C-alpha positions in Angstrom: 6.2 51.6 15.2 5.0 47.9 15.4 5.2 46.5 11.5 2.6 44.0 10.4 3.3 41.1 7.7 0.9 38.5 6.3 1.6 34.6 5.7 -1.0 32.0 5.0 0.6 29.7 7.5 2.7 30.6 10.5 4.6 27.9 12.2 6.4 28.5 15.4 9.4 25.8 16.1 11.9 24.3 14.1 11.9 20.7 15.5 10.8 17.8 13.5 7.0 18.3 13.7 7.3 22.0 12.6 9.9 21.3 10.0 7.8 18.2 8.5 4.5 20.8 8.3 6.3 23.4 6.7 8.0 21.2 4.0 4.7 19.4 3.4 2.9 22.9 3.0 5.8 24.5 0.9 6.3 21.7 -1.7 2.6 22.5 -2.6 3.1 26.3 -2.9 1.7 27.3 0.0 3.3 30.4 1.7 4.7 29.5 4.7 6.6 31.6 7.4 8.6 29.5 10.2 9.9 31.2 13.2 12.3 29.7 15.7 13.3 31.0 19.2 16.6 29.5 18.9 19.3 31.3 16.9 20.7 27.8 15.7 19.2 24.6 15.8 19.9 22.2 18.5 23.6 20.4 18.1 22.0 17.4 20.6 21.2 13.8 19.1 18.3 13.5 21.3 15.9 11.0 19.4 17.9 8.5 17.3 15.1 6.2 16.0 13.3 7.2 12.8 10.5 5.0 12.1 9.0 3.3 8.9 6.5 5.8 8.6 8.6 8.6 9.4 11.1 7.5 6.7 8.3 6.9 4.1 7.3 10.7 4.8 11.0 11.8 4.1 11.2 9.6 1.1 8.2 11.2 -0.3 10.3 14.6 0.0 13.1 12.9 -1.8 15.3 13.1 1.4 15.8 9.5 2.3 19.3 8.8 1.2 20.5 12.2 2.6 18.7 11.5 6.1 20.4 7.9 6.0 23.8 9.3 5.1 24.0 10.7 8.8 23.1 7.3 10.5 24.5 4.1 11.3 23.5 0.6 10.4 21.9 -1.3 13.3 19.5 -4.1 14.0 16.5 -3.0 15.7 16.9 -4.6 19.3 17.6 -3.4 23.0 20.9 -5.1 23.6 21.8 -6.2 27.1 25.6 -6.8 28.3 27.8 -6.1 31.1 29.7 -3.4 29.1 30.1 -2.7 25.3 33.3 -4.6 25.0 31.6 -7.5 26.1 28.2 -7.0 23.7 29.0 -10.3 21.9 28.1 -12.2 25.1 24.8 -10.2 25.8 21.5 -10.7 24.7 18.6 -8.9 22.8 15.2 -8.3 23.3 12.8 -6.7 21.0 12.8 -2.9 20.6 9.3 -2.4 19.5 11.0 -1.5 15.9 10.7 -4.2 13.1 13.6 -6.3 12.4 15.6 -5.8 9.1 13.6 -8.7 7.7 10.2 -7.7 8.7 10.8 -4.4 7.5 11.8 -5.7 3.9 8.1 -7.2 3.5 6.2 -3.9 4.6 8.0 -0.8 3.3 10.4 0.5 0.6 11.7 2.7 3.6 13.1 1.0 6.5 13.8 2.4 10.0 17.0 4.4 10.2 19.4 5.0 13.1 19.7 8.8 12.5 20.3 11.4 15.5 17.9 14.0 15.3 20.5 17.3 15.0 21.4 15.4 11.3 17.4 15.0 10.2 16.5 18.9 11.3 19.4 20.6 9.2 18.3 18.3 6.3 14.9 19.4 6.4 15.6 22.9 6.8 18.0 23.1 3.9 15.2 21.6 1.6 12.5 23.8 3.3 15.2 26.7 2.3 15.1 25.5 -1.2 11.3 25.7 -1.8 10.3 29.0 -3.1 7.3 30.0 -0.9 8.8 29.3 2.8 10.6 32.3 4.8 12.6 31.3 7.7 13.3 33.1 10.8 15.6 31.8 13.4 16.0 33.8 16.7 12.5 34.8 16.8 10.4 34.7 20.0 6.6 34.7 20.1 5.2 37.2 22.4 1.3 37.0 21.9 -1.2 35.3 20.1 -4.6 37.1 19.5 -7.6 34.8 17.6 -9.1 37.1 14.7 -11.9 36.6 12.7 -10.0 36.0 9.7 -7.1 33.9 11.2 -4.6 34.9 13.8 -2.2 37.8 14.8 0.7 36.7 16.3 3.5 39.1 18.1 7.1 38.8 17.7 9.9 39.7 20.1 11.2 42.4 17.7 8.1 44.5 17.7 6.5 42.8 14.6 3.2 41.1 14.1 2.4 38.3 11.6 -1.1 37.9 10.4 -1.8 34.3 9.4 -4.6 32.7 8.2 -3.6 29.3 10.3 -1.3 28.7 12.9 0.9 25.7 13.6 2.3 25.5 17.3 5.3 23.3 17.1 7.4 24.7 20.0 8.0 21.8 22.0 6.8 20.6 25.5 6.9 24.0 27.1 4.9 25.6 24.3 4.5 29.2 24.7 1.8 29.3 22.1 -0.1 26.5 23.7 -0.2 28.5 27.0 -1.0 31.7 25.2 -4.1 29.8 23.3 -5.0 28.7 26.8 -4.6 24.8 26.3 -3.8 22.3 29.2 -1.7 19.4 29.7 -2.9 16.5 31.6 -0.9 13.3 32.7 1.6 12.4 34.7 5.4 14.4 34.9 8.3 13.5 36.6 7.9 9.8 36.1 12.0 9.3 36.2 14.9 11.5 36.0 18.0 11.1 33.7 21.4 12.6 33.3 23.0 12.4 29.9 26.3 12.9 28.4 27.0 13.5 24.7 30.8 12.2 23.9 33.3 11.1 21.1 35.1 7.9 21.3 36.1 5.1 19.0 33.7 3.0 20.6 32.3 0.9 17.7 35.8 -0.5 17.4 35.1 -2.1 20.9 31.4 -3.3 19.8 32.7 -5.1 16.9 29.7 -6.6 14.8 27.3 -6.4 17.6 25.7 -3.0 16.1 22.3 -2.4 18.0 20.0 0.4 18.5 20.4 0.7 22.2 22.7 -1.2 24.8 21.4 -1.5 28.2 24.7 -1.5 30.2 24.5 -4.0 33.4 28.0 -3.3 35.0 26.9 -2.2 38.8 29.3 0.8 38.6 27.7 2.1 35.4 24.4 0.9 34.8 22.5 2.8 32.3 21.8 3.3 28.4 24.4 3.8 25.6 23.1 5.0 22.4 24.7 5.4 19.1 24.5 9.0 17.3 26.7 8.7 14.5 30.2 7.5 14.0 32.0 7.3 17.1 29.6 9.7 18.6 27.6 8.3 21.6 25.0 9.1 24.2 25.4 7.5 27.8 22.5 8.0 30.4 22.0 7.2 33.7 18.2 7.2 35.2 16.7 6.9 38.6 13.6 8.0 40.5 13.0 11.5 40.7 14.8 12.6 43.5 17.6 10.0 43.4 20.3 12.5 42.6 20.8 11.2 39.3 20.0 14.3 37.5 22.7 16.1 39.3 25.6 13.7 38.9 28.6 15.7 38.3 30.7 15.9 34.8 33.6 14.0 36.7 31.0 11.3 37.6 29.7 10.8 34.3 33.1 10.9 32.6 34.1 8.2 35.1 31.1 6.0 34.0 31.8 5.9 30.7 35.2 3.7 30.2 33.4 1.4 32.8 30.2 1.3 30.7 32.6 0.8 27.3 34.8 -1.8 29.2 37.9 -0.2 28.6 39.9 1.8 31.1 41.8 3.4 28.5 39.0 4.9 26.7 39.2 8.7 26.5 36.0 10.2 25.8 35.7 13.5 24.7 32.9 15.3 26.4 30.6 17.5 24.0 27.4 18.1 26.3 25.9 17.0 29.6 22.1 17.6 30.5 19.4 16.5 32.6 15.6 15.9 31.9 12.7 14.2 33.6 10.1 12.0 31.7 6.7 12.9 31.3 3.5 11.2 29.5 1.1 13.8 28.8 -1.5 14.9 26.3 -3.1 18.4 25.6 -6.8 18.7 26.3 -7.2 19.7 22.7 -5.2 20.0 19.6 -6.8 22.9 18.2 -8.2 26.5 19.2 -9.8 28.5 16.3 -7.5 28.4 13.6 -4.3 27.4 15.8 -3.0 23.7 16.0 -0.6 21.8 17.9 1.8 19.3 16.7 4.5 17.3 18.1 5.5 17.7 21.8 3.2 20.9 22.0 0.4 18.3 21.7 2.0 15.1 23.3 4.7 14.3 25.5 6.3 10.9 25.6 8.9 9.4 27.7 12.1 8.1 25.4 11.1 4.5 25.8 9.7 3.0 22.3 11.1 6.1 20.6 8.0 7.2 19.4 8.0 11.0 20.4 10.0 12.4 17.5 8.0 10.2 14.7 4.7 10.8 16.2 5.7 14.5 15.7 7.0 13.9 11.9 3.3 12.2 11.4 1.5 15.0 13.0 3.2 17.5 10.8 2.6 15.5 7.8 -1.1 14.9 8.2 -1.8 18.7 9.3 0.4 19.9 6.3 -1.5 18.2 3.5 -5.0 18.6 5.0 -4.0 22.6 5.5 -2.9 22.7 1.9 -6.0 20.8 0.3 -8.0 23.5 2.1 -5.7 26.4 1.2 -5.8 25.6 -2.7 -9.6 25.3 -2.4 -9.7 21.4 -2.8 -11.4 20.7 0.4 -13.8 22.6 2.6 -12.2 24.1 6.3 -14.1 21.3 7.8 -11.4 18.7 6.5 -9.1 20.2 9.4 -11.5 18.7 12.0 -10.3 15.4 11.1 -6.6 16.2 12.0 -7.1 15.9 15.9 -9.6 13.1 15.3 -7.4 10.9 13.3 -4.2 11.7 15.1 -5.2 11.8 18.7 -5.8 8.3 19.2 -2.5 7.3 17.9 -0.7 9.6 20.0 -2.4 8.6 23.2 -1.7 5.0 22.1 2.1 6.0 22.0 2.1 8.2 25.3 0.8 5.3 27.2 3.1 2.7 26.1 5.8 5.0 26.5 5.0 5.4 30.5 5.1 1.7 30.9 7.7 0.4 33.2 11.2 -0.6 32.5 11.2 -4.1 31.5 7.8 -4.4 29.9 8.1 -7.1 27.4 7.6 -6.0 23.6 7.4 -8.1 20.5 9.5 -7.4 17.5 7.5 -4.8 15.3 4.9 -4.4 18.3 4.8 -0.6 17.2 4.4 -1.2 13.6 0.4 -0.8 13.7 0.3 2.3 15.3 3.3 3.5 13.0 1.7 2.2 9.5 -1.4 0.9 10.3 -4.3 2.2 8.1 -2.1 3.0 4.9 -2.3 1.0 1.8 0.1 -2.1 1.4 3.7 -1.7 0.0 4.4 -3.5 -2.9 6.9 -3.5 -5.6 5.8 -2.7 -9.1 7.4 -0.9 -12.1 6.8 2.7 -13.2 8.4 4.0 -16.7 11.1 1.0 -16.2 12.1 1.7 -12.9 11.2 -0.3 -9.7 8.9 1.7 -7.4 6.6 1.1 -4.2 3.0 1.4 -4.4 3.8 4.2 -2.0 5.7 6.1 -4.5 2.9 6.4 -6.8 0.9 8.5 -4.6 0.2 12.3 -5.5 -0.8 15.4 -3.5 -4.4 14.8 -4.5 -6.2 11.7 -4.5 -4.8 8.6 -6.4 -7.1 6.0 -8.1 -5.3 2.5 -8.2 -6.8 0.1 -10.8 -6.0 -3.3 -12.4 -4.2 -3.6 -15.9 -6.9 -1.7 -17.9 -7.7 1.7 -16.4 -9.7 2.7 -19.7 -13.3 2.7 -18.1 -12.1 4.5 -15.0 -10.2 6.9 -17.1 -13.1 7.8 -19.2 -15.3 8.4 -16.2 -12.7 10.5 -14.5 -12.5 12.8 -17.4 -16.3 13.5 -16.9 -15.8 14.4 -13.5 -15.0 17.9 -13.2 -13.7 19.6 -10.2 -11.0 21.2 -8.4 -9.2 18.3 -6.6 -6.9 16.4 -8.8 -7.3 12.6 -9.1 -4.3 10.8 -10.6 -5.0 7.4 -12.0 -2.1 4.5 -11.6 -2.6 1.3 -13.1 -1.1 -1.6 -11.6 -0.3 -5.2 -12.9 -2.4 -8.1 -11.6 -0.1 -9.2 -9.0 0.5 -5.8 -7.5 -3.4 -5.1 -7.7 -4.2 -8.1 -5.7 -1.6 -7.0 -3.4 -3.8 -3.8 -2.6 -6.8 -5.9 -2.7 -8.0 -4.9 -6.5 -9.6 -7.5 -8.2 -12.0 -8.0 -11.1 -12.2 -4.7 -12.4 -12.6 -2.6 -9.0 -10.6 0.3 -8.2 -9.3 2.0 -5.0 -9.5 5.7 -4.2 -6.2 6.5 -1.7 -5.3 9.9 -0.1 -2.1 11.5 -0.1 -1.0 9.8 3.4 -1.8 6.3 1.9 -5.4 6.0 3.9 -7.6 4.4 1.4 -10.4 6.8 0.8 -13.1 4.4 -0.9 -13.5 1.2 -2.8 -15.3 1.1 -6.1 -17.0 -2.1 -7.1 -16.2 -3.7 -10.5 -19.0 -2.2 -13.0 -19.0 1.0 -11.0 -16.8 2.9 -13.5 -19.5 5.8 -14.1 -19.6 9.5 -13.8 -22.1 9.2 -10.9 -19.9 6.4 -8.7 -16.8 7.9 -9.4 -18.2 11.5 -8.3 -19.9 10.4 -5.3 -16.6 8.2 -4.0 -14.4 11.7 -4.7 -17.3 13.5 -2.9 -17.2 11.0 0.2 -13.8 10.3 0.2 -12.4 12.5 2.8 -13.9 12.8 6.4 -16.2 14.9 7.1 -17.2 14.9 3.4 -15.7 18.2 2.8 -14.1 17.8 -0.5 -15.1 20.2 -3.2 -16.1 18.1 -6.1 -18.8 18.0 -8.4 -19.8 15.3 -10.9 
């Protein structure tokens, strides 16, 4: 007999997008069920570049240090060299990520070179520690039924889960997306690649030339070498589809590694060999009823530029906070319409850039505007005697930033009654100016750091503040009354 269970939000897929969405919801007390068809998380490093905005999200979860502990310290350049042992003779080109110096100016959380198979377990462990999350690995989804009050999702073990909302984060070949009848559009099979994951003391060969990516130019081992931890590396050979690269044997890939390293005596310990093709595709829609797509289920980017995983993390966080507002009664369900409206243009930009031909020039920080564009400025300040970023002061509801004297704004806010919490943060003059706050004005900010409304000097009244809060979130779905 089929059993039925209930949850507020069902998330299918325990990749970066699904885990981020689950954590964002569970941290706000929302009942979440996460199902994943794999019995264990992937042991492949996959993506290794965690962007500024992704690290800021992870920092807001309290996980920044734990994430960085699994990575290596690199400079964010693509480094061209004949072999790794001759890296000191090579030259760099911008990777699109900001340099260390650039990052220090714009964020408290610079990018991290961390393999995905370290990031995912950290997120999963944190999710497990939250009291409102249920996690089920080794669980398949076999059907999705739209209902008037949500969805009914059938599982492979003859169970069904009734959920108010469903998040499909089950990857590029999403079963949920297919069940919803949402098509993908865009080019597939742009290139093919053969990758090998191995362990060897390669850092001893590279020396001080530590970079996020090495483009190996040796004619007998042309390819890409990526650090994936201490003495753990990925080597990839790429070519046009049909070139035969994707079918290189284990012996051939093993033969290439010492050549690429420049050390004939190197004895790599092979852990995994695999193949994949490049695609640059977008789903025709991010939503069907109360079901939403995030990550690779919504968009497929090639590895170029390192935006795929980061776009998924940003999707999950954006949808997570918006769903939590709706489920807490802080906003009307129409707020969820803003998920695709705000996220899709950024994903389209990243997917298009990832499909550019190899060698397309980039500048340092070229991807920065798409990564953090639109959020308030980062500036260091003091809070309870501690040095914190303005980004660290954001709360789960709205945050009202003011200058040094918040009295008038506090008086007005106490008169504005509503369900949506608004926290006041008063800043010193210099920090306030960094956010554009001058002369008694104030800035209303969403949990993701996006400005939600400016209030002019002298506007600290119940009417003006209430109106700003009501109109702060597109499409004006906030439940708040003056």
